[in-house]
N, CA, C and O atoms as a GROMACS GRO file, in nm:
protein
  348
    1MET      N    1  14.133 -13.038  -4.337
    1MET     CA    2  14.018 -13.002  -4.417
    1MET      C    3  14.066 -12.930  -4.542
    1MET      O    4  14.170 -12.865  -4.541
    2ILE      N    5  13.991 -12.943  -4.647
    2ILE     CA    6  14.033 -12.885  -4.775
    2ILE      C    7  14.032 -12.733  -4.772
    2ILE      O    8  14.105 -12.669  -4.848
    3PHE      N    9  13.949 -12.673  -4.685
    3PHE     CA   10  13.941 -12.528  -4.680
    3PHE      C   11  14.066 -12.464  -4.621
    3PHE      O   12  14.087 -12.344  -4.638
    4SER      N   13  14.149 -12.542  -4.551
    4SER     CA   14  14.274 -12.487  -4.500
    4SER      C   15  14.369 -12.454  -4.615
    4SER      O   16  14.456 -12.369  -4.600
    5LEU      N   17  14.353 -12.520  -4.727
    5LEU     CA   18  14.435 -12.490  -4.844
    5LEU      C   19  14.395 -12.358  -4.908
    5LEU      O   20  14.476 -12.295  -4.977
    6LEU      N   21  14.271 -12.314  -4.886
    6LEU     CA   22  14.222 -12.189  -4.945
    6LEU      C   23  14.255 -12.068  -4.859
    6LEU      O   24  14.229 -11.954  -4.901
    7ASN      N   25  14.310 -12.089  -4.741
    7ASN     CA   26  14.344 -11.982  -4.646
    7ASN      C   27  14.222 -11.895  -4.613
    7ASN      O   28  14.226 -11.772  -4.625
    8VAL      N   29  14.113 -11.960  -4.571
    8VAL     CA   30  13.994 -11.887  -4.526
    8VAL      C   31  13.976 -11.910  -4.377
    8VAL      O   32  14.025 -12.008  -4.321
    9ARG      N   33  13.904 -11.818  -4.314
    9ARG     CA   34  13.878 -11.831  -4.170
    9ARG      C   35  13.789 -11.951  -4.144
    9ARG      O   36  13.724 -12.004  -4.234
   10LYS      N   37  13.786 -11.992  -4.017
   10LYS     CA   38  13.706 -12.110  -3.979
   10LYS      C   39  13.558 -12.086  -4.002
   10LYS      O   40  13.486 -12.174  -4.050
   11LYS      N   41  13.510 -11.965  -3.968
   11LYS     CA   42  13.368 -11.937  -3.987
   11LYS      C   43  13.331 -11.938  -4.135
   11LYS      O   44  13.226 -11.991  -4.173
   12THR      N   45  13.416 -11.879  -4.218
   12THR     CA   46  13.389 -11.878  -4.362
   12THR      C   47  13.392 -12.020  -4.417
   12THR      O   48  13.308 -12.056  -4.500
   13ALA      N   49  13.486 -12.100  -4.373
   13ALA     CA   50  13.493 -12.239  -4.417
   13ALA      C   51  13.370 -12.317  -4.373
   13ALA      O   52  13.320 -12.401  -4.448
   14ALA      N   53  13.320 -12.288  -4.254
   14ALA     CA   54  13.200 -12.356  -4.206
   14ALA      C   55  13.078 -12.317  -4.290
   14ALA      O   56  12.994 -12.401  -4.320
   15ILE      N   57  13.070 -12.189  -4.329
   15ILE     CA   58  12.959 -12.144  -4.413
   15ILE      C   59  12.966 -12.212  -4.549
   15ILE      O   60  12.865 -12.260  -4.600
   16ILE      N   61  13.085 -12.214  -4.608
   16ILE     CA   62  13.102 -12.277  -4.740
   16ILE      C   63  13.068 -12.426  -4.732
   16ILE      O   64  13.001 -12.479  -4.820
   17ALA      N   65  13.114 -12.492  -4.627
   17ALA     CA   66  13.085 -12.635  -4.612
   17ALA      C   67  12.936 -12.659  -4.593
   17ALA      O   68  12.880 -12.753  -4.649
   18GLY      N   69  12.871 -12.574  -4.514
   18GLY     CA   70  12.727 -12.588  -4.492
   18GLY      C   71  12.648 -12.569  -4.621
   18GLY      O   72  12.554 -12.643  -4.648
   19LEU      N   73  12.687 -12.470  -4.700
   19LEU     CA   74  12.620 -12.448  -4.828
   19LEU      C   75  12.643 -12.565  -4.923
   19LEU      O   76  12.551 -12.607  -4.994
   20ALA      N   77  12.765 -12.617  -4.925
   20ALA     CA   78  12.794 -12.731  -5.012
   20ALA      C   79  12.714 -12.854  -4.970
   20ALA      O   80  12.661 -12.925  -5.055
   21ILE      N   81  12.704 -12.878  -4.841
   21ILE     CA   82  12.625 -12.991  -4.792
   21ILE      C   83  12.478 -12.971  -4.826
   21ILE      O   84  12.411 -13.065  -4.868
   22GLY      N   85  12.428 -12.850  -4.807
   22GLY     CA   86  12.288 -12.822  -4.839
   22GLY      C   87  12.256 -12.841  -4.986
   22GLY      O   88  12.154 -12.899  -5.020
   23VAL      N   89  12.343 -12.792  -5.074
   23VAL     CA   90  12.322 -12.808  -5.218
   23VAL      C   91  12.327 -12.956  -5.256
   23VAL      O   92  12.245 -13.003  -5.335
   24THR      N   93  12.422 -13.028  -5.201
   24THR     CA   94  12.433 -13.172  -5.229
   24THR      C   95  12.308 -13.246  -5.182
   24THR      O   96  12.258 -13.334  -5.251
   25PHE      N   97  12.260 -13.210  -5.064
   25PHE     CA   98  12.140 -13.273  -5.009
   25PHE      C   99  12.019 -13.246  -5.098
   25PHE      O  100  11.943 -13.337  -5.128
   26LEU      N  101  12.002 -13.119  -5.139
   26LEU     CA  102  11.889 -13.086  -5.227
   26LEU      C  103  11.900 -13.157  -5.362
   26LEU      O  104  11.799 -13.202  -5.416
   27TRP      N  105  12.020 -13.166  -5.415
   27TRP     CA  106  12.038 -13.235  -5.542
   27TRP      C  107  12.003 -13.383  -5.528
   27TRP      O  108  11.939 -13.440  -5.616
   28ALA      N  109  12.045 -13.445  -5.419
   28ALA     CA  110  12.016 -13.587  -5.398
   28ALA      C  111  11.866 -13.611  -5.382
   28ALA      O  112  11.812 -13.707  -5.437
   29ILE      N  113  11.799 -13.524  -5.309
   29ILE     CA  114  11.654 -13.540  -5.292
   29ILE      C  115  11.581 -13.517  -5.423
   29ILE      O  116  11.487 -13.589  -5.455
   30SER      N  117  11.625 -13.417  -5.500
   30SER     CA  118  11.558 -13.393  -5.628
   30SER      C  119  11.579 -13.509  -5.724
   30SER      O  120  11.488 -13.543  -5.801
   31ALA      N  121  11.694 -13.570  -5.721
   31ALA     CA  122  11.718 -13.687  -5.807
   31ALA      C  123  11.636 -13.806  -5.759
   31ALA      O  124  11.586 -13.884  -5.841
   32TRP      N  125  11.623 -13.822  -5.628
   32TRP     CA  126  11.550 -13.934  -5.571
   32TRP      C  127  11.400 -13.922  -5.595
   32TRP      O  128  11.333 -14.020  -5.626
   33GLN      N  129  11.347 -13.800  -5.582
   33GLN     CA  130  11.203 -13.778  -5.596
   33GLN      C  131  11.162 -13.734  -5.737
   33GLN      O  132  11.044 -13.706  -5.761
   34ASN      N  133  11.256 -13.729  -5.828
   34ASN     CA  134  11.230 -13.685  -5.966
   34ASN      C  135  11.167 -13.546  -5.971
   34ASN      O  136  11.069 -13.522  -6.042
   35ILE      N  137  11.225 -13.454  -5.895
   35ILE     CA  138  11.180 -13.315  -5.894
   35ILE      C  139  11.264 -13.239  -5.995
   35ILE      O  140  11.387 -13.251  -5.995
   36SER      N  141  11.199 -13.162  -6.080
   36SER     CA  142  11.274 -13.087  -6.181
   36SER      C  143  11.353 -12.974  -6.116
   36SER      O  144  11.323 -12.928  -6.006
   37ARG      N  145  11.455 -12.930  -6.188
   37ARG     CA  146  11.541 -12.824  -6.136
   37ARG      C  147  11.463 -12.693  -6.118
   37ARG      O  148  11.486 -12.621  -6.021
   38ASP      N  149  11.372 -12.663  -6.210
   38ASP     CA  150  11.292 -12.540  -6.200
   38ASP      C  151  11.203 -12.543  -6.076
   38ASP      O  152  11.188 -12.442  -6.007
   39GLU      N  153  11.144 -12.658  -6.050
   39GLU     CA  154  11.058 -12.670  -5.932
   39GLU      C  155  11.140 -12.659  -5.803
   39GLU      O  156  11.097 -12.598  -5.706
   40LEU      N  157  11.258 -12.718  -5.803
   40LEU     CA  158  11.345 -12.709  -5.687
   40LEU      C  159  11.389 -12.566  -5.661
   40LEU      O  160  11.395 -12.522  -5.546
   41ILE      N  161  11.421 -12.492  -5.768
   41ILE     CA  162  11.460 -12.352  -5.753
   41ILE      C  163  11.343 -12.268  -5.703
   41ILE      O  164  11.362 -12.179  -5.620
   42SER      N  165  11.222 -12.295  -5.752
   42SER     CA  166  11.107 -12.219  -5.705
   42SER      C  167  11.079 -12.248  -5.557
   42SER      O  168  11.040 -12.157  -5.483
   43ILE      N  169  11.098 -12.372  -5.514
   43ILE     CA  170  11.082 -12.406  -5.373
   43ILE      C  171  11.187 -12.334  -5.290
   43ILE      O  172  11.157 -12.284  -5.181
   44LEU      N  173  11.311 -12.329  -5.340
   44LEU     CA  174  11.419 -12.261  -5.269
   44LEU      C  175  11.388 -12.112  -5.253
   44LEU      O  176  11.402 -12.057  -5.144
   45PHE      N  177  11.346 -12.047  -5.362
   45PHE     CA  178  11.314 -11.904  -5.354
   45PHE      C  179  11.194 -11.878  -5.263
   45PHE      O  180  11.192 -11.779  -5.191
   46ALA      N  181  11.095 -11.966  -5.267
   46ALA     CA  182  10.980 -11.950  -5.178
   46ALA      C  183  11.022 -11.963  -5.032
   46ALA      O  184  10.973 -11.890  -4.946
   47SER      N  185  11.111 -12.056  -5.004
   47SER     CA  186  11.161 -12.073  -4.867
   47SER      C  187  11.240 -11.952  -4.822
   47SER      O  188  11.227 -11.907  -4.708
   48ILE      N  189  11.323 -11.898  -4.911
   48ILE     CA  190  11.401 -11.780  -4.877
   48ILE      C  191  11.309 -11.661  -4.852
   48ILE      O  192  11.332 -11.585  -4.758
   49LEU      N  193  11.206 -11.644  -4.934
   49LEU     CA  194  11.111 -11.535  -4.913
   49LEU      C  195  11.036 -11.551  -4.782
   49LEU      O  196  11.013 -11.453  -4.711
   50MET      N  197  10.998 -11.674  -4.748
   50MET     CA  198  10.928 -11.697  -4.622
   50MET      C  199  11.020 -11.664  -4.504
   50MET      O  200  10.977 -11.599  -4.409
   51LEU      N  201  11.145 -11.709  -4.509
   51LEU     CA  202  11.239 -11.679  -4.402
   51LEU      C  203  11.264 -11.529  -4.391
   51LEU      O  204  11.274 -11.475  -4.281
   52GLY      N  205  11.275 -11.462  -4.505
   52GLY     CA  206  11.293 -11.317  -4.503
   52GLY      C  207  11.172 -11.247  -4.441
   52GLY      O  208  11.188 -11.152  -4.365
   53GLY      N  209  11.053 -11.294  -4.474
   53GLY     CA  210  10.933 -11.236  -4.414
   53GLY      C  211  10.927 -11.257  -4.264
   53GLY      O  212  10.888 -11.167  -4.190
   54VAL      N  213  10.967 -11.375  -4.219
   54VAL     CA  214  10.970 -11.402  -4.076
   54VAL      C  215  11.072 -11.312  -4.006
   54VAL      O  216  11.045 -11.260  -3.898
   55MET      N  217  11.189 -11.294  -4.068
   55MET     CA  218  11.292 -11.208  -4.008
   55MET      C  219  11.247 -11.063  -4.001
   55MET      O  220  11.268 -10.996  -3.900
   56VAL      N  221  11.185 -11.013  -4.109
   56VAL     CA  222  11.137 -10.874  -4.109
   56VAL      C  223  11.028 -10.856  -4.004
   56VAL      O  224  11.027 -10.756  -3.933
   57THR      N  225  10.937 -10.952  -3.994
   57THR     CA  226  10.831 -10.945  -3.893
   57THR      C  227  10.889 -10.946  -3.753
   57THR      O  228  10.843 -10.871  -3.666
   58ALA      N  229  10.988 -11.030  -3.729
   58ALA     CA  230  11.051 -11.035  -3.597
   58ALA      C  231  11.122 -10.905  -3.564
   58ALA      O  232  11.114 -10.856  -3.451
   59ILE      N  233  11.193 -10.848  -3.661
   59ILE     CA  234  11.263 -10.721  -3.638
   59ILE      C  235  11.163 -10.610  -3.608
   59ILE      O  236  11.184 -10.531  -3.516
   60LEU      N  237  11.055 -10.604  -3.684
   60LEU     CA  238  10.953 -10.502  -3.659
   60LEU      C  239  10.886 -10.522  -3.523
   60LEU      O  240  10.856 -10.424  -3.454
   61ALA      N  241  10.862 -10.645  -3.485
   61ALA     CA  242  10.800 -10.672  -3.356
   61ALA      C  243  10.892 -10.630  -3.242
   61ALA      O  244  10.846 -10.569  -3.145
   62VAL      N  245  11.019 -10.663  -3.252
   62VAL     CA  246  11.114 -10.625  -3.147
   62VAL      C  247  11.128 -10.474  -3.140
   62VAL      O  248  11.129 -10.417  -3.031
   63ALA      N  249  11.137 -10.408  -3.255
   63ALA     CA  250  11.148 -10.262  -3.256
   63ALA      C  251  11.023 -10.198  -3.197
   63ALA      O  252  11.032 -10.102  -3.120
   64GLY      N  253  10.907 -10.251  -3.233
   64GLY     CA  254  10.782 -10.197  -3.178
   64GLY      C  255  10.772 -10.215  -3.027
   64GLY      O  256  10.731 -10.124  -2.956
   65LEU      N  257  10.810 -10.332  -2.979
   65LEU     CA  258  10.806 -10.356  -2.834
   65LEU      C  259  10.905 -10.268  -2.759
   65LEU      O  260  10.875 -10.219  -2.650
   66LYS      N  261  11.023 -10.247  -2.818
   66LYS     CA  262  11.122 -10.161  -2.753
   66LYS      C  263  11.074 -10.016  -2.750
   66LYS      O  264  11.091  -9.947  -2.649
   67LEU      N  265  11.014  -9.970  -2.859
   67LEU     CA  266  10.961  -9.834  -2.860
   67LEU      C  267  10.847  -9.818  -2.760
   67LEU      O  268  10.837  -9.716  -2.693
   68MET      N  269  10.762  -9.918  -2.751
   68MET     CA  270  10.651  -9.914  -2.655
   68MET      C  271  10.705  -9.912  -2.513
   68MET      O  272  10.656  -9.836  -2.429
   69ALA      N  273  10.805  -9.994  -2.484
   69ALA     CA  274  10.863  -9.997  -2.350
   69ALA      C  275  10.930  -9.863  -2.317
   69ALA      O  276  10.918  -9.814  -2.205
   70ARG      N  277  10.999  -9.805  -2.413
   70ARG     CA  278  11.063  -9.676  -2.391
   70ARG      C  279  10.959  -9.567  -2.366
   70ARG      O  280  10.978  -9.481  -2.280
   71LEU      N  281  10.850  -9.571  -2.441
   71LEU     CA  282  10.743  -9.472  -2.423
   71LEU      C  283  10.677  -9.488  -2.287
   71LEU      O  284  10.652  -9.389  -2.218
   72LEU      N  285  10.649  -9.612  -2.247
   72LEU     CA  286  10.588  -9.635  -2.116
   72LEU      C  287  10.681  -9.594  -2.003
   72LEU      O  288  10.637  -9.543  -1.901
   73THR      N  289  10.811  -9.617  -2.022
   73THR     CA  290  10.908  -9.576  -1.920
   73THR      C  291  10.908  -9.424  -1.906
   73THR      O  292  10.913  -9.373  -1.794
   74ARG      N  293  10.903  -9.353  -2.016
   74ARG     CA  294  10.900  -9.207  -2.011
   74ARG      C  295  10.771  -9.156  -1.946
   74ARG      O  296  10.773  -9.058  -1.872
   75ILE      N  297  10.660  -9.223  -1.974
   75ILE     CA  298  10.532  -9.177  -1.920
   75ILE      C  299  10.526  -9.200  -1.770
   75ILE      O  300  10.488  -9.110  -1.695
   76PHE      N  301  10.562  -9.320  -1.724
   76PHE     CA  302  10.544  -9.354  -1.583
   76PHE      C  303  10.656  -9.307  -1.492
   76PHE      O  304  10.632  -9.284  -1.374
   77PHE      N  305  10.775  -9.292  -1.544
   77PHE     CA  306  10.886  -9.255  -1.458
   77PHE      C  307  10.940  -9.116  -1.483
   77PHE      O  308  11.049  -9.081  -1.437
   78ALA      N  309  10.865  -9.035  -1.557
   78ALA     CA  310  10.907  -8.898  -1.580
   78ALA      C  311  10.885  -8.818  -1.453
   78ALA      O  312  10.788  -8.839  -1.380
   79LYS      N  313  10.975  -8.727  -1.427
   79LYS     CA  314  10.961  -8.641  -1.309
   79LYS      C  315  10.851  -8.542  -1.336
   79LYS      O  316  10.846  -8.479  -1.442
   80SER      N  317  10.762  -8.529  -1.240
   80SER     CA  318  10.654  -8.433  -1.257
   80SER      C  319  10.710  -8.293  -1.233
   80SER      O  320  10.794  -8.274  -1.145
   81PRO      N  321  10.663  -8.194  -1.310
   81PRO     CA  322  10.713  -8.058  -1.290
   81PRO      C  323  10.666  -8.003  -1.153
   81PRO      O  324  10.560  -8.042  -1.104
   82PRO      N  325  10.743  -7.916  -1.095
   82PRO     CA  326  10.701  -7.861  -0.965
   82PRO      C  327  10.572  -7.781  -0.978
   82PRO      O  328  10.547  -7.714  -1.079
   83ASP      N  329  10.492  -7.789  -0.875
   83ASP     CA  330  10.364  -7.716  -0.876
   83ASP      C  331  10.392  -7.566  -0.870
   83ASP      O  332  10.476  -7.520  -0.793
   84GLN      N  333  10.322  -7.491  -0.952
   84GLN     CA  334  10.336  -7.346  -0.955
   84GLN      C  335  10.247  -7.278  -0.852
   84GLN      O  336  10.267  -7.161  -0.820
   85ASP      N  337  10.149  -7.352  -0.799
   85ASP     CA  338  10.054  -7.293  -0.704
   85ASP      C  339  10.118  -7.270  -0.568
   85ASP      O  340  10.077  -7.178  -0.498
   86ARG      N  341  10.213  -7.348  -0.531
   86ARG     CA  342  10.277  -7.333  -0.400
   86ARG      C  343  10.369  -7.212  -0.400
   86ARG      O  344  10.452  -7.196  -0.489
   87THR      N  345  10.355  -7.127  -0.302
   87THR     CA  346  10.446  -7.013  -0.288
   87THR      C  347  10.485  -6.994  -0.145
   87THR      O  348  10.561  -6.902  -0.114
   0.00000   0.00000   0.00000
């Protein structure tokens, strides 16, 4: 593979190859469908924003569920203090 000449790790080479394939694919589709470069860039940024929104929502949901589970665990499994009335 050509990336072995650049002395990069396999994961980095895979990322670079994936990005190159993605850019080539988008360029081919834009040429085939006569989509302007500005429109293609706006679609790309809109997709990135949507993915970012989904990731932030997922992170907040997981954090909220973990906090809720931790709170419920503390409420239901906390040791009750000893009764002061017994002597």
